[in-house]
A tleap script that builds the chain and sets N, CA, C and O, in Angstrom:
source leaprc.protein.ff14SB
mol = sequence {
  NMET LEU PRO VAL SER CYS LYS CYS GLY GLU
  VAL ARG TYR GLU VAL ASP ALA GLU PRO PHE
  ASP VAL TYR VAL CYS HIE CYS THR GLU ARG
  ARG ASN GLN SER SER SER VAL PHE GLY ILE
  SER ALA ILE VAL LEU SER ASP ALA ARG ARG
  LEU VAL ARG GLY LYS PRO LYS ILE TRP SER
  ARG HIE THR ALA ASN ARG GLY GLU ILE VAL
  CYS SER PHE CYS GLU THR CYS GLY SER ARG
  LEU SER HIE PRO ASP PRO THR GLU VAL THR
  LEU SER VAL LYS CYS GLY SER LEU ALA SER
  PRO ILE ALA LEU THR ASN ALA TYR HIE ILE
  TRP THR GLN THR LYS LEU SER GLY VAL GLU
  VAL PRO GLU GLY ALA LYS THR SER LEU LYS
  GLU PRO CTHR
}
set mol.1.N position { 1.033 -1.175 -0.027 }
set mol.1.CA position { -0.250 0.083 -0.033 }
set mol.1.C position { 0.782 1.141 0.141 }
set mol.1.O position { 1.598 1.129 1.063 }
set mol.2.N position { 0.706 2.157 -0.881 }
set mol.2.CA position { 1.694 3.655 -1.029 }
set mol.2.C position { 0.595 4.522 -0.638 }
set mol.2.O position { -0.422 4.544 -1.331 }
set mol.3.N position { 0.692 5.176 0.315 }
set mol.3.CA position { 0.141 6.502 1.167 }
set mol.3.C position { 0.291 7.410 0.337 }
set mol.3.O position { 1.438 7.298 -0.098 }
set mol.4.N position { -0.417 8.573 -0.313 }
set mol.4.CA position { 0.015 9.574 -0.995 }
set mol.4.C position { -0.640 10.823 -0.222 }
set mol.4.O position { -1.735 10.833 0.341 }
set mol.5.N position { 0.199 11.772 -0.319 }
set mol.5.CA position { -0.669 12.889 0.339 }
set mol.5.C position { -0.123 14.136 -0.208 }
set mol.5.O position { 1.047 14.123 -0.588 }
set mol.6.N position { -1.004 15.503 -0.323 }
set mol.6.CA position { -0.278 16.776 -0.504 }
set mol.6.C position { 0.572 16.947 0.874 }
set mol.6.O position { 0.759 16.212 1.843 }
set mol.7.N position { 1.011 18.288 0.507 }
set mol.7.CA position { 1.990 18.959 1.607 }
set mol.7.C position { 1.230 18.928 2.859 }
set mol.7.O position { 1.511 18.249 3.847 }
set mol.8.N position { -0.011 19.934 2.689 }
set mol.8.CA position { -0.925 20.117 3.788 }
set mol.8.C position { -2.062 19.257 4.287 }
set mol.8.O position { -2.768 19.570 5.246 }
set mol.9.N position { -2.199 18.110 3.547 }
set mol.9.CA position { -2.845 16.577 3.844 }
set mol.9.C position { -4.586 16.948 3.378 }
set mol.9.O position { -5.637 16.420 3.741 }
set mol.10.N position { -4.377 17.791 2.672 }
set mol.10.CA position { -6.173 18.237 2.350 }
set mol.10.C position { -6.352 16.919 1.333 }
set mol.10.O position { -7.341 16.221 1.554 }
set mol.11.N position { -5.577 16.576 0.372 }
set mol.11.CA position { -5.794 15.530 -0.504 }
set mol.11.C position { -5.073 14.403 -0.146 }
set mol.11.O position { -3.842 14.429 -0.134 }
set mol.12.N position { -5.697 13.434 0.141 }
set mol.12.CA position { -5.000 11.812 0.037 }
set mol.12.C position { -5.628 10.697 -0.551 }
set mol.12.O position { -6.805 10.519 -0.863 }
set mol.13.N position { -4.468 9.861 -0.661 }
set mol.13.CA position { -5.243 8.819 -1.630 }
set mol.13.C position { -4.352 7.849 -1.397 }
set mol.13.O position { -3.252 8.175 -0.950 }
set mol.14.N position { -4.693 6.281 -1.689 }
set mol.14.CA position { -3.785 5.528 -1.541 }
set mol.14.C position { -3.751 4.305 -2.971 }
set mol.14.O position { -4.583 4.141 -3.863 }
set mol.15.N position { -2.876 3.835 -2.798 }
set mol.15.CA position { -2.367 3.211 -4.068 }
set mol.15.C position { -2.170 1.750 -3.881 }
set mol.15.O position { -1.019 1.458 -3.555 }
set mol.16.N position { -2.922 0.850 -3.993 }
set mol.16.CA position { -2.772 -0.837 -3.674 }
set mol.16.C position { -2.283 -1.900 -4.615 }
set mol.16.O position { -2.751 -2.970 -5.002 }
set mol.17.N position { -0.692 -0.939 -4.949 }
set mol.17.CA position { -0.288 -1.683 -5.825 }
set mol.17.C position { 1.410 -1.304 -5.971 }
set mol.17.O position { 1.605 -0.092 -5.884 }
set mol.18.N position { 2.660 -2.133 -6.178 }
set mol.18.CA position { 3.688 -1.718 -6.177 }
set mol.18.C position { 3.926 -1.279 -7.395 }
set mol.18.O position { 3.676 -2.033 -8.335 }
set mol.19.N position { 4.483 0.089 -7.648 }
set mol.19.CA position { 4.948 0.382 -8.989 }
set mol.19.C position { 5.612 -0.328 -10.041 }
set mol.19.O position { 6.540 -1.079 -9.740 }
set mol.20.N position { 5.285 -0.200 -11.152 }
set mol.20.CA position { 5.991 -1.182 -12.061 }
set mol.20.C position { 6.928 -0.429 -12.761 }
set mol.20.O position { 7.780 -1.031 -13.415 }
set mol.21.N position { 6.912 0.998 -12.730 }
set mol.21.CA position { 7.895 1.569 -13.505 }
set mol.21.C position { 8.564 2.657 -12.109 }
set mol.21.O position { 8.015 2.630 -11.008 }
set mol.22.N position { 9.644 3.450 -12.354 }
set mol.22.CA position { 10.172 4.422 -11.543 }
set mol.22.C position { 10.863 5.619 -12.643 }
set mol.22.O position { 11.964 5.292 -13.086 }
set mol.23.N position { 10.452 6.627 -12.995 }
set mol.23.CA position { 11.386 7.505 -13.947 }
set mol.23.C position { 11.704 8.361 -13.408 }
set mol.23.O position { 10.884 8.833 -12.620 }
set mol.24.N position { 13.112 9.054 -13.539 }
set mol.24.CA position { 13.391 10.148 -13.136 }
set mol.24.C position { 13.728 10.848 -14.306 }
set mol.24.O position { 14.494 10.480 -15.196 }
set mol.25.N position { 12.935 12.135 -14.202 }
set mol.25.CA position { 12.972 12.938 -15.396 }
set mol.25.C position { 13.897 14.393 -15.398 }
set mol.25.O position { 13.873 15.340 -14.612 }
set mol.26.N position { 14.620 14.177 -16.478 }
set mol.26.CA position { 15.741 15.409 -16.262 }
set mol.26.C position { 15.473 16.696 -17.258 }
set mol.26.O position { 16.314 17.485 -17.690 }
set mol.27.N position { 13.983 16.673 -17.505 }
set mol.27.CA position { 13.231 17.753 -18.428 }
set mol.27.C position { 13.439 19.130 -17.529 }
set mol.27.O position { 13.675 19.138 -16.321 }
set mol.28.N position { 13.297 20.332 -18.412 }
set mol.28.CA position { 13.241 21.233 -18.043 }
set mol.28.C position { 11.929 21.427 -17.536 }
set mol.28.O position { 11.964 22.122 -16.520 }
set mol.29.N position { 10.731 21.057 -17.877 }
set mol.29.CA position { 9.233 21.107 -17.210 }
set mol.29.C position { 9.188 20.513 -15.923 }
set mol.29.O position { 8.427 20.986 -15.079 }
set mol.30.N position { 10.063 19.323 -15.610 }
set mol.30.CA position { 9.918 18.755 -14.417 }
set mol.30.C position { 10.850 19.499 -13.512 }
set mol.30.O position { 10.532 19.615 -12.328 }
set mol.31.N position { 11.900 19.984 -13.925 }
set mol.31.CA position { 12.606 20.523 -12.873 }
set mol.31.C position { 11.688 22.169 -12.404 }
set mol.31.O position { 11.638 22.661 -11.277 }
set mol.32.N position { 11.136 22.647 -13.524 }
set mol.32.CA position { 10.627 23.832 -13.085 }
set mol.32.C position { 9.306 23.482 -11.957 }
set mol.32.O position { 8.972 24.237 -11.043 }
set mol.33.N position { 8.740 22.300 -12.241 }
set mol.33.CA position { 7.499 21.632 -11.261 }
set mol.33.C position { 7.674 21.517 -9.979 }
set mol.33.O position { 6.973 21.783 -9.002 }
set mol.34.N position { 9.240 20.858 -10.201 }
set mol.34.CA position { 9.515 20.256 -9.001 }
set mol.34.C position { 10.659 21.284 -7.723 }
set mol.34.O position { 11.185 21.027 -6.640 }
set mol.35.N position { 10.608 22.301 -8.501 }
set mol.35.CA position { 12.065 23.265 -7.943 }
set mol.35.C position { 13.238 22.608 -7.617 }
set mol.35.O position { 14.061 22.936 -6.763 }
set mol.36.N position { 13.255 21.453 -8.519 }
set mol.36.CA position { 14.730 20.561 -7.987 }
set mol.36.C position { 15.270 19.856 -9.074 }
set mol.36.O position { 14.401 19.451 -9.847 }
set mol.37.N position { 16.352 19.595 -9.364 }
set mol.37.CA position { 17.062 19.155 -10.428 }
set mol.37.C position { 16.598 18.214 -11.118 }
set mol.37.O position { 17.197 17.933 -12.156 }
set mol.38.N position { 15.395 17.453 -10.740 }
set mol.38.CA position { 14.519 16.111 -11.535 }
set mol.38.C position { 13.384 16.174 -11.101 }
set mol.38.O position { 13.074 17.126 -10.386 }
set mol.39.N position { 12.701 15.433 -11.336 }
set mol.39.CA position { 11.364 14.870 -10.981 }
set mol.39.C position { 11.292 13.158 -10.918 }
set mol.39.O position { 11.890 12.410 -11.691 }
set mol.40.N position { 10.752 12.905 -10.237 }
set mol.40.CA position { 10.655 11.286 -9.841 }
set mol.40.C position { 9.341 10.937 -9.781 }
set mol.40.O position { 8.565 11.565 -9.061 }
set mol.41.N position { 8.913 9.803 -10.599 }
set mol.41.CA position { 7.324 9.181 -10.887 }
set mol.41.C position { 7.455 7.742 -10.627 }
set mol.41.O position { 8.354 6.978 -10.979 }
set mol.42.N position { 6.388 7.514 -9.943 }
set mol.42.CA position { 6.039 5.944 -9.732 }
set mol.42.C position { 4.908 5.591 -10.834 }
set mol.42.O position { 3.841 6.204 -10.802 }
set mol.43.N position { 5.132 4.674 -11.731 }
set mol.43.CA position { 4.036 4.474 -12.353 }
set mol.43.C position { 2.982 3.243 -12.069 }
set mol.43.O position { 3.271 2.055 -12.214 }
set mol.44.N position { 1.998 3.632 -11.735 }
set mol.44.CA position { 0.728 2.140 -11.365 }
set mol.44.C position { -0.189 2.366 -12.093 }
set mol.44.O position { -0.362 3.361 -12.797 }
set mol.45.N position { -1.024 1.189 -11.935 }
set mol.45.CA position { -2.209 1.080 -12.417 }
set mol.45.C position { -3.322 2.039 -12.060 }
set mol.45.O position { -3.501 2.271 -10.865 }
set mol.46.N position { -4.051 2.594 -12.921 }
set mol.46.CA position { -5.406 3.660 -12.246 }
set mol.46.C position { -6.062 3.272 -11.336 }
set mol.46.O position { -6.405 3.900 -10.334 }
set mol.47.N position { -6.343 1.902 -11.705 }
set mol.47.CA position { -7.520 1.271 -10.787 }
set mol.47.C position { -7.198 1.110 -9.466 }
set mol.47.O position { -8.002 0.984 -8.542 }
set mol.48.N position { -5.795 1.118 -9.387 }
set mol.48.CA position { -5.496 0.555 -7.690 }
set mol.48.C position { -5.126 1.725 -7.072 }
set mol.48.O position { -4.244 1.595 -6.223 }
set mol.49.N position { -5.706 3.226 -7.329 }
set mol.49.CA position { -6.043 4.261 -6.537 }
set mol.49.C position { -7.438 4.426 -5.978 }
set mol.49.O position { -8.526 4.387 -6.553 }
set mol.50.N position { -7.061 4.661 -4.449 }
set mol.50.CA position { -8.488 5.158 -3.781 }
set mol.50.C position { -8.354 6.056 -3.226 }
set mol.50.O position { -7.311 6.124 -2.576 }
set mol.51.N position { -9.324 7.247 -3.169 }
set mol.51.CA position { -9.071 8.791 -3.111 }
set mol.51.C position { -9.370 8.512 -1.343 }
set mol.51.O position { -10.349 7.775 -1.224 }
set mol.52.N position { -8.973 8.783 -0.439 }
set mol.52.CA position { -9.140 8.828 0.912 }
set mol.52.C position { -9.776 10.056 1.285 }
set mol.52.O position { -10.817 10.055 1.942 }
set mol.53.N position { -9.134 11.245 0.849 }
set mol.53.CA position { -9.807 12.616 1.607 }
set mol.53.C position { -9.702 13.488 0.333 }
set mol.53.O position { -9.080 13.061 -0.639 }
set mol.54.N position { -10.396 14.904 0.319 }
set mol.54.CA position { -10.515 15.908 -0.688 }
set mol.54.C position { -10.580 15.193 -2.051 }
set mol.54.O position { -10.900 14.030 -2.294 }
set mol.55.N position { -10.126 16.360 -3.029 }
set mol.55.CA position { -10.623 15.966 -4.226 }
set mol.55.C position { -9.512 16.925 -4.740 }
set mol.55.O position { -9.501 18.110 -4.409 }
set mol.56.N position { -8.397 16.268 -5.718 }
set mol.56.CA position { -7.326 17.111 -6.442 }
set mol.56.C position { -8.145 17.721 -7.606 }
set mol.56.O position { -9.144 17.240 -8.141 }
set mol.57.N position { -7.448 18.996 -7.910 }
set mol.57.CA position { -7.626 19.939 -8.620 }
set mol.57.C position { -7.009 19.303 -10.119 }
set mol.57.O position { -6.074 18.502 -10.132 }
set mol.58.N position { -7.534 19.682 -11.076 }
set mol.58.CA position { -7.149 18.795 -12.396 }
set mol.58.C position { -6.630 20.447 -13.539 }
set mol.58.O position { -7.373 21.360 -13.900 }
set mol.59.N position { -5.534 20.308 -13.743 }
set mol.59.CA position { -4.948 21.323 -14.880 }
set mol.59.C position { -4.370 20.475 -16.079 }
set mol.59.O position { -3.981 19.339 -15.810 }
set mol.60.N position { -4.294 20.850 -17.153 }
set mol.60.CA position { -3.695 19.976 -18.468 }
set mol.60.C position { -2.726 21.258 -19.386 }
set mol.60.O position { -2.968 22.455 -19.542 }
set mol.61.N position { -1.821 20.586 -19.770 }
set mol.61.CA position { -1.098 21.549 -20.740 }
set mol.61.C position { -0.848 20.570 -21.941 }
set mol.61.O position { -1.310 19.430 -21.994 }
set mol.62.N position { -0.068 21.150 -22.889 }
set mol.62.CA position { 0.347 20.720 -23.905 }
set mol.62.C position { 1.565 20.250 -23.484 }
set mol.62.O position { 1.920 20.509 -22.334 }
set mol.63.N position { 2.432 19.456 -24.376 }
set mol.63.CA position { 3.736 18.460 -24.395 }
set mol.63.C position { 4.463 19.066 -25.507 }
set mol.63.O position { 3.906 19.677 -26.419 }
set mol.64.N position { 5.753 18.876 -25.406 }
set mol.64.CA position { 6.791 18.978 -26.218 }
set mol.64.C position { 6.283 18.349 -27.434 }
set mol.64.O position { 6.402 19.074 -28.421 }
set mol.65.N position { 5.744 17.193 -27.652 }
set mol.65.CA position { 5.701 16.394 -28.558 }
set mol.65.C position { 4.477 16.486 -29.141 }
set mol.65.O position { 4.109 15.714 -30.027 }
set mol.66.N position { 3.729 17.499 -28.648 }
set mol.66.CA position { 2.430 18.099 -29.559 }
set mol.66.C position { 1.181 16.979 -28.425 }
set mol.66.O position { -0.039 16.942 -28.589 }
set mol.67.N position { 1.872 16.293 -27.484 }
set mol.67.CA position { 0.314 15.655 -27.076 }
set mol.67.C position { -0.271 16.394 -25.765 }
set mol.67.O position { -0.281 17.621 -25.667 }
set mol.68.N position { -0.779 15.482 -24.721 }
set mol.68.CA position { -1.276 16.676 -23.769 }
set mol.68.C position { -1.113 15.865 -22.237 }
set mol.68.O position { -1.538 14.716 -22.114 }
set mol.69.N position { -0.467 16.576 -21.122 }
set mol.69.CA position { -0.118 16.251 -19.824 }
set mol.69.C position { -1.410 16.582 -18.838 }
set mol.69.O position { -1.744 17.764 -18.751 }
set mol.70.N position { -2.079 15.675 -18.163 }
set mol.70.CA position { -3.174 16.052 -17.221 }
set mol.70.C position { -2.441 15.984 -15.820 }
set mol.70.O position { -1.657 15.092 -15.495 }
set mol.71.N position { -2.821 17.082 -15.030 }
set mol.71.CA position { -1.754 17.154 -13.836 }
set mol.71.C position { -3.105 17.162 -12.451 }
set mol.71.O position { -4.115 17.865 -12.426 }
set mol.72.N position { -2.748 16.353 -11.643 }
set mol.72.CA position { -3.395 16.844 -10.400 }
set mol.72.C position { -2.967 17.296 -9.180 }
set mol.72.O position { -1.992 16.707 -8.713 }
set mol.73.N position { -3.426 18.157 -8.567 }
set mol.73.CA position { -2.639 18.870 -7.229 }
set mol.73.C position { -3.750 19.327 -6.422 }
set mol.73.O position { -4.953 19.298 -6.685 }
set mol.74.N position { -3.130 19.768 -5.366 }
set mol.74.CA position { -3.903 20.261 -4.247 }
set mol.74.C position { -4.094 21.837 -4.482 }
set mol.74.O position { -3.189 22.651 -4.665 }
set mol.75.N position { -5.411 22.075 -4.437 }
set mol.75.CA position { -5.637 23.408 -4.464 }
set mol.75.C position { -5.679 24.238 -3.258 }
set mol.75.O position { -5.996 25.414 -3.440 }
set mol.76.N position { -5.434 23.877 -2.114 }
set mol.76.CA position { -4.796 24.669 -1.101 }
set mol.76.C position { -3.486 24.701 -1.241 }
set mol.76.O position { -2.954 25.769 -1.542 }
set mol.77.N position { -2.906 23.821 -1.095 }
set mol.77.CA position { -1.094 24.085 -0.598 }
set mol.77.C position { -0.658 23.873 -2.425 }
set mol.77.O position { 0.413 24.403 -2.721 }
set mol.78.N position { -1.268 23.292 -3.372 }
set mol.78.CA position { -0.408 23.655 -4.602 }
set mol.78.C position { 0.661 22.125 -5.038 }
set mol.78.O position { 1.243 21.922 -6.104 }
set mol.79.N position { 0.636 21.470 -4.120 }
set mol.79.CA position { 1.258 19.826 -4.120 }
set mol.79.C position { 0.597 19.593 -5.151 }
set mol.79.O position { -0.603 19.835 -5.275 }
set mol.80.N position { 1.722 18.828 -6.452 }
set mol.80.CA position { 1.365 18.036 -7.445 }
set mol.80.C position { 1.506 16.774 -6.708 }
set mol.80.O position { 2.467 16.528 -5.978 }
set mol.81.N position { 0.509 15.972 -6.924 }
set mol.81.CA position { 0.320 14.275 -6.827 }
set mol.81.C position { 0.816 13.551 -7.699 }
set mol.81.O position { 1.770 12.784 -7.564 }
set mol.82.N position { -0.017 13.830 -8.955 }
set mol.82.CA position { 0.164 12.894 -10.071 }
set mol.82.C position { -0.329 13.447 -11.489 }
set mol.82.O position { -0.997 14.460 -11.697 }
set mol.83.N position { 0.187 12.493 -12.440 }
set mol.83.CA position { -0.071 12.800 -13.847 }
set mol.83.C position { -1.088 11.401 -14.166 }
set mol.83.O position { -0.536 10.304 -14.249 }
set mol.84.N position { -2.383 11.495 -14.312 }
set mol.84.CA position { -3.455 10.403 -14.867 }
set mol.84.C position { -2.944 10.373 -16.377 }
set mol.84.O position { -2.616 11.214 -17.214 }
set mol.85.N position { -3.031 9.127 -16.314 }
set mol.85.CA position { -3.311 8.942 -17.993 }
set mol.85.C position { -4.147 9.224 -18.815 }
set mol.85.O position { -5.246 8.944 -18.338 }
set mol.86.N position { -4.263 9.746 -20.085 }
set mol.86.CA position { -5.556 9.933 -20.269 }
set mol.86.C position { -6.338 9.165 -21.135 }
set mol.86.O position { -7.295 9.559 -21.801 }
set mol.87.N position { -5.663 7.565 -21.057 }
set mol.87.CA position { -6.190 6.535 -21.259 }
set mol.87.C position { -6.774 5.936 -20.097 }
set mol.87.O position { -7.486 4.938 -20.210 }
set mol.88.N position { -6.551 6.416 -19.086 }
set mol.88.CA position { -6.615 6.160 -17.657 }
set mol.88.C position { -6.329 4.567 -17.111 }
set mol.88.O position { -6.848 3.986 -16.157 }
set mol.89.N position { -5.277 4.072 -18.107 }
set mol.89.CA position { -4.679 2.851 -17.814 }
set mol.89.C position { -3.753 3.218 -16.450 }
set mol.89.O position { -3.963 2.658 -15.373 }
set mol.90.N position { -3.002 3.942 -16.586 }
set mol.90.CA position { -1.873 4.317 -15.834 }
set mol.90.C position { -1.791 5.373 -15.240 }
set mol.90.O position { -2.210 6.403 -15.769 }
set mol.91.N position { -1.113 5.377 -13.739 }
set mol.91.CA position { -1.075 6.569 -12.803 }
set mol.91.C position { 0.320 7.237 -12.874 }
set mol.91.O position { 1.190 6.404 -12.616 }
set mol.92.N position { 0.796 8.407 -13.128 }
set mol.92.CA position { 2.260 8.752 -12.697 }
set mol.92.C position { 1.938 9.590 -11.363 }
set mol.92.O position { 1.426 10.709 -11.322 }
set mol.93.N position { 2.349 8.809 -10.298 }
set mol.93.CA position { 2.272 9.615 -9.294 }
set mol.93.C position { 3.696 10.222 -8.789 }
set mol.93.O position { 4.734 9.594 -8.998 }
set mol.94.N position { 3.694 11.559 -8.068 }
set mol.94.CA position { 4.798 12.262 -8.069 }
set mol.94.C position { 5.522 11.517 -6.666 }
set mol.94.O position { 4.844 11.348 -5.653 }
set mol.95.N position { 6.711 11.172 -6.724 }
set mol.95.CA position { 7.221 10.453 -5.542 }
set mol.95.C position { 7.485 11.416 -4.174 }
set mol.95.O position { 7.609 10.924 -3.053 }
set mol.96.N position { 7.547 12.807 -4.439 }
set mol.96.CA position { 7.640 13.427 -3.439 }
set mol.96.C position { 6.246 13.710 -2.615 }
set mol.96.O position { 6.267 14.499 -1.670 }
set mol.97.N position { 5.144 13.105 -2.965 }
set mol.97.CA position { 4.053 12.936 -2.254 }
set mol.97.C position { 3.977 11.643 -1.706 }
set mol.97.O position { 2.930 11.473 -1.082 }
set mol.98.N position { 4.825 10.556 -1.733 }
set mol.98.CA position { 4.782 9.230 -1.135 }
set mol.98.C position { 4.906 9.403 0.429 }
set mol.98.O position { 5.979 9.842 0.844 }
set mol.99.N position { 4.094 9.155 1.170 }
set mol.99.CA position { 4.492 8.807 2.804 }
set mol.99.C position { 5.947 8.467 3.077 }
set mol.99.O position { 6.686 8.985 3.914 }
set mol.100.N position { 6.323 7.109 1.866 }
set mol.100.CA position { 7.807 6.324 2.361 }
set mol.100.C position { 8.366 6.630 1.017 }
set mol.100.O position { 7.703 6.633 -0.021 }
set mol.101.N position { 9.270 6.814 1.085 }
set mol.101.CA position { 10.125 6.862 -0.007 }
set mol.101.C position { 10.582 5.309 -0.957 }
set mol.101.O position { 10.599 4.179 -0.468 }
set mol.102.N position { 10.852 5.598 -2.106 }
set mol.102.CA position { 10.854 4.353 -2.844 }
set mol.102.C position { 12.400 4.152 -3.395 }
set mol.102.O position { 13.330 4.951 -3.281 }
set mol.103.N position { 12.403 2.888 -4.006 }
set mol.103.CA position { 13.889 2.738 -4.043 }
set mol.103.C position { 13.901 3.143 -5.537 }
set mol.103.O position { 12.953 2.986 -6.307 }
set mol.104.N position { 15.480 3.854 -5.940 }
set mol.104.CA position { 15.688 4.324 -7.182 }
set mol.104.C position { 16.617 3.474 -7.561 }
set mol.104.O position { 17.563 3.896 -8.226 }
set mol.105.N position { 16.535 2.223 -7.239 }
set mol.105.CA position { 17.989 1.374 -7.931 }
set mol.105.C position { 17.368 1.031 -9.246 }
set mol.105.O position { 18.229 0.915 -10.118 }
set mol.106.N position { 16.258 0.848 -9.630 }
set mol.106.CA position { 16.203 0.443 -11.098 }
set mol.106.C position { 15.240 1.703 -12.001 }
set mol.106.O position { 14.494 1.384 -12.927 }
set mol.107.N position { 15.392 2.892 -11.615 }
set mol.107.CA position { 14.641 3.965 -12.311 }
set mol.107.C position { 15.595 4.232 -13.482 }
set mol.107.O position { 16.801 4.069 -13.671 }
set mol.108.N position { 14.178 4.887 -14.452 }
set mol.108.CA position { 14.598 4.847 -15.551 }
set mol.108.C position { 14.891 6.305 -15.717 }
set mol.108.O position { 14.060 7.129 -15.334 }
set mol.109.N position { 15.999 6.671 -16.253 }
set mol.109.CA position { 16.468 8.152 -16.295 }
set mol.109.C position { 16.174 8.511 -17.783 }
set mol.109.O position { 16.668 7.931 -18.750 }
set mol.110.N position { 14.999 9.908 -17.839 }
set mol.110.CA position { 14.864 10.181 -18.996 }
set mol.110.C position { 14.821 11.848 -19.371 }
set mol.110.O position { 14.759 12.745 -18.531 }
set mol.111.N position { 14.863 11.999 -20.622 }
set mol.111.CA position { 15.485 13.244 -20.963 }
set mol.111.C position { 16.696 13.806 -20.560 }
set mol.111.O position { 16.766 14.947 -20.103 }
set mol.112.N position { 17.869 12.900 -20.738 }
set mol.112.CA position { 19.266 13.128 -19.848 }
set mol.112.C position { 19.736 13.721 -20.867 }
set mol.112.O position { 20.964 13.758 -20.789 }
set mol.113.N position { 19.209 14.368 -22.100 }
set mol.113.CA position { 19.950 15.491 -22.971 }
set mol.113.C position { 19.843 16.757 -22.128 }
set mol.113.O position { 20.765 17.564 -22.247 }
set mol.114.N position { 18.874 17.034 -21.315 }
set mol.114.CA position { 18.766 18.053 -20.598 }
set mol.114.C position { 18.992 18.219 -19.315 }
set mol.114.O position { 18.483 19.118 -18.645 }
set mol.115.N position { 19.658 17.484 -18.954 }
set mol.115.CA position { 19.953 17.162 -17.341 }
set mol.115.C position { 21.379 18.408 -17.061 }
set mol.115.O position { 22.279 18.802 -17.802 }
set mol.116.N position { 21.014 18.710 -15.679 }
set mol.116.CA position { 21.873 19.681 -15.120 }
set mol.116.C position { 23.489 19.025 -15.227 }
set mol.116.O position { 23.690 17.857 -14.892 }
set mol.117.N position { 24.577 19.892 -15.718 }
set mol.117.CA position { 25.478 19.257 -15.804 }
set mol.117.C position { 26.118 19.328 -14.167 }
set mol.117.O position { 26.016 20.362 -13.507 }
set mol.118.N position { 26.838 17.977 -13.586 }
set mol.118.CA position { 27.079 17.698 -12.318 }
set mol.118.C position { 26.216 16.834 -11.825 }
set mol.118.O position { 26.444 16.509 -10.660 }
set mol.119.N position { 25.222 16.318 -12.374 }
set mol.119.CA position { 24.181 15.511 -11.859 }
set mol.119.C position { 24.295 14.202 -12.708 }
set mol.119.O position { 23.868 14.031 -13.850 }
set mol.120.N position { 24.969 13.303 -11.899 }
set mol.120.CA position { 25.472 12.116 -12.423 }
set mol.120.C position { 24.065 10.850 -12.499 }
set mol.120.O position { 23.273 10.799 -11.558 }
set mol.121.N position { 23.944 10.077 -13.491 }
set mol.121.CA position { 23.117 9.107 -13.733 }
set mol.121.C position { 23.959 8.088 -13.585 }
set mol.121.O position { 24.926 8.011 -14.343 }
set mol.122.N position { 23.699 6.918 -12.371 }
set mol.122.CA position { 24.167 5.808 -11.881 }
set mol.122.C position { 24.536 4.904 -13.283 }
set mol.122.O position { 23.858 4.786 -14.303 }
set mol.123.N position { 25.952 4.272 -12.929 }
set mol.123.CA position { 26.362 3.694 -13.833 }
set mol.123.C position { 25.414 1.942 -14.059 }
set mol.123.O position { 25.182 1.159 -13.137 }
set mol.124.N position { 24.996 1.721 -15.680 }
set mol.124.CA position { 24.388 0.767 -15.840 }
set mol.124.C position { 22.503 1.295 -15.769 }
set mol.124.O position { 21.609 0.546 -16.162 }
set mol.125.N position { 22.299 2.440 -15.298 }
set mol.125.CA position { 20.845 2.668 -15.070 }
set mol.125.C position { 20.018 2.649 -16.687 }
set mol.125.O position { 20.366 3.562 -17.436 }
set mol.126.N position { 19.525 2.189 -16.942 }
set mol.126.CA position { 18.628 2.700 -18.217 }
set mol.126.C position { 18.271 3.951 -18.384 }
set mol.126.O position { 17.646 4.432 -17.439 }
set mol.127.N position { 18.503 4.751 -19.446 }
set mol.127.CA position { 18.274 5.935 -20.110 }
set mol.127.C position { 17.426 6.282 -20.926 }
set mol.127.O position { 16.695 5.379 -21.334 }
set mol.128.N position { 17.263 7.281 -21.311 }
set mol.128.CA position { 16.881 7.727 -22.751 }
set mol.128.C position { 17.035 9.722 -22.965 }
set mol.128.O position { 16.822 10.661 -22.198 }
set mol.129.N position { 17.431 9.636 -24.182 }
set mol.129.CA position { 17.653 11.123 -24.414 }
set mol.129.C position { 16.538 12.024 -24.126 }
set mol.129.O position { 16.702 13.061 -23.484 }
set mol.130.N position { 15.395 11.646 -24.593 }
set mol.130.CA position { 14.346 12.583 -24.746 }
set mol.130.C position { 13.045 11.175 -23.765 }
set mol.130.O position { 13.149 10.303 -22.903 }
set mol.131.N position { 12.194 11.648 -24.455 }
set mol.131.CA position { 10.703 10.970 -23.982 }
set mol.131.C position { 10.728 9.194 -24.696 }
set mol.131.O position { 10.719 8.842 -25.875 }
set mol.132.N position { 10.757 8.466 -23.580 }
set mol.132.CA position { 10.861 7.242 -23.856 }
set mol.132.C position { 9.649 6.845 -24.809 }
set mol.132.O position { 8.594 7.418 -24.536 }
set mol.133.N position { 9.622 5.872 -25.991 }
set mol.133.CA position { 8.465 5.568 -26.588 }
set mol.133.C position { 7.773 4.324 -26.008 }
set mol.133.O position { 6.699 3.942 -26.474 }
savepdb mol mol.pdb
quit
C-alpha cells in the first residue's frame, strides 16, 4: 500500500499496488514543476488508486511532442500529486507525495539530454535522451 498526500494533507489517496516503473525525469518542465534538479514518478495502474480525502484539482497542458499532460494537485497548498494517463490505464504518482520513499535502484532516467551538468546518472541505469517511446 502506497499512501499519497499533498503537503497540507487536504488531498490523500492510497495506491494498492507496487510501481511497475519509476522514472527520474531531467527535462526542463520537471525541474520547473518540482523546483529541483529532476522529478521522480512512480507508475502504477489507475484502478489501484483509492481517494481517501479531498478532491484534487486538475490542470492540463500541451507537451513538447504535441500531446497533452493532465496534472492533479492540491488546490490549497499547490502540491503536484499525479499525472493521470489520458487512457486511464496508468497513473504517474509524484514520488515527493509518497509517505515513504521508494527505491531508485532500477529507475529509468529520461530526458538525459537536458540534465543539469554535475548530475550523475548511476552507471548501468536505463536511460533515454528524450521521452521514451
